[in-house]
C-alpha positions as CSV (number, residue, x, y, z in Angstrom):
1,M,150.3,49.8,85.5
2,K,147.1,50.7,87.2
3,H,145.1,53.7,85.8
4,I,144.4,56.3,88.5
5,W,141.1,57.5,86.9
6,K,139.6,54.0,87.3
7,S,140.0,54.2,91.1
8,P,136.9,55.5,93.0
9,F,139.1,57.6,95.2
10,F,140.1,59.7,92.2
11,Y,136.5,60.8,91.6
12,I,135.6,61.8,95.2
13,P,137.8,65.0,95.3
14,W,136.5,66.1,91.9
15,I,132.9,65.6,93.0
16,I,133.6,67.7,96.1
17,I,135.3,70.4,94.1
18,C,132.4,70.5,91.5
19,S,129.9,70.6,94.4
20,L,131.6,73.6,96.1
21,I,131.8,75.4,92.8
22,T,128.1,74.8,92.1
23,M,127.1,76.0,95.6
24,S,129.2,79.1,95.2
25,L,127.7,79.9,91.9
26,A,124.1,79.3,93.2
27,K,124.9,81.7,96.1
28,H,126.2,84.4,93.8
29,L,123.2,83.9,91.5
30,L,120.9,84.4,94.5
31,D,122.8,87.6,95.5
32,I,122.5,88.9,92.0
33,T,118.8,88.2,91.9
34,R,118.3,90.0,95.2
35,A,120.4,93.0,94.0
36,Q,118.3,93.3,90.9
37,Q,115.1,93.3,92.9
38,L,116.6,95.9,95.2
39,I,117.5,98.1,92.2
40,K,114.0,97.6,90.7
41,D,112.3,98.6,94.1
42,T,114.6,101.5,94.4
43,E,113.9,102.8,90.9
44,Q,110.1,102.6,91.6
45,R,110.6,104.5,94.9
46,V,112.7,107.2,93.1
47,T,109.9,107.5,90.4
48,L,107.3,107.9,93.1
49,L,109.3,110.5,94.9
50,E,110.0,112.4,91.7
51,K,106.2,112.6,91.1
52,E,105.6,113.8,94.7
53,N,108.4,116.5,94.2
54,Q,106.9,117.6,91.0
55,E,103.4,118.0,92.6
56,K,104.9,119.9,95.6
57,R,106.9,122.2,93.1
58,K,103.6,122.9,91.4
59,R,101.8,123.6,94.8
60,I,104.7,126.0,95.7
61,E,104.3,127.8,92.3
62,E,100.6,128.1,92.9
63,A,101.0,129.3,96.4
64,T,103.4,132.1,95.3
65,S,101.0,133.5,92.7
66,P,99.5,136.9,93.5
67,F,95.9,135.5,93.3
68,T,96.6,132.8,95.9
69,R,98.3,135.3,98.2
70,E,95.3,137.5,98.0
71,E,93.0,134.6,98.7
72,M,95.0,133.5,101.7
73,I,95.1,137.1,103.1
74,R,91.4,137.4,102.7
75,N,90.3,134.0,104.0
76,Q,92.9,133.2,106.6
77,L,93.7,136.6,108.0
78,G,90.3,138.2,107.5
79,M,91.8,141.3,105.9
80,Q,90.2,143.5,103.2
81,K,91.1,146.2,100.7
82,P,90.5,149.8,101.9
83,G,86.9,150.9,101.3
84,E,85.7,147.4,100.7
85,I,82.7,146.0,102.5
86,V,82.9,142.3,103.5
87,V,79.7,140.3,103.7
88,Q,79.8,136.8,105.3
89,V,77.0,134.4,104.6
90,E,76.5,131.4,106.8
91,Q,75.2,128.2,105.2
92,A,72.0,126.7,106.4
93,P,72.0,123.0,107.4
94,S,71.4,120.8,104.4
95,Q,68.0,119.2,103.8
96,A,69.7,115.7,103.6
97,S,70.7,115.7,107.3
98,Q,67.2,116.5,108.5
99,T,65.4,113.9,106.5
100,S,64.8,110.4,108.0
101,V,66.2,107.2,106.6
102,P,63.5,105.0,104.9
103,E,62.6,101.7,106.7
104,K,63.9,99.5,103.9
105,T,67.5,100.9,104.3
106,R,67.3,100.7,108.1
107,D,66.6,97.0,108.0
108,A,69.5,96.5,105.6
109,E,72.0,98.4,107.8
110,S,73.2,96.2,110.6
111,G,76.3,97.8,112.1
112,F,76.9,99.8,115.2
113,G,78.4,102.7,113.2
114,E,75.3,102.9,111.1
115,K,73.0,103.0,114.1
116,F,75.2,105.5,115.9
117,L,75.1,107.8,112.8
118,E,71.4,107.5,112.6
119,F,71.0,108.3,116.3
120,F,73.4,111.3,115.9
121,A,71.4,112.6,112.9
122,R,68.2,112.5,114.8
123,I,69.6,114.4,117.8
124,W,71.4,116.9,115.6
125,G,68.3,117.5,113.5
126,S,66.2,118.2,116.6
127,F,68.3,121.2,117.4
128,F,67.2,122.9,114.1
129,K,63.5,122.3,114.4
């Protein structure tokens, strides 16, 4: 009597079945890994949104305080209390915008933006002389 397990044809179906099971397990493992990463990303996003909500709630509480309301009424609407005198003081241009840049720093700056700002500062400063 010939033994079946000694035949090479006996092992081929088993190799195919084991290969299919291994590929299926690998696919499910990849799906699980992706799902875990998605959960982690979602939890981070939820944490970030909770912090933003907490900050916004704090801003709302501050905005509803009587002091903030009075400040908004005075500054944005220009209103005043009865009998109160309002004095507005305009700020003078700062000394830093009127001073020129030293030669050493001019040589170090090599961008168009820096040259444009320097040019703009010279023109703007000439209006106040």
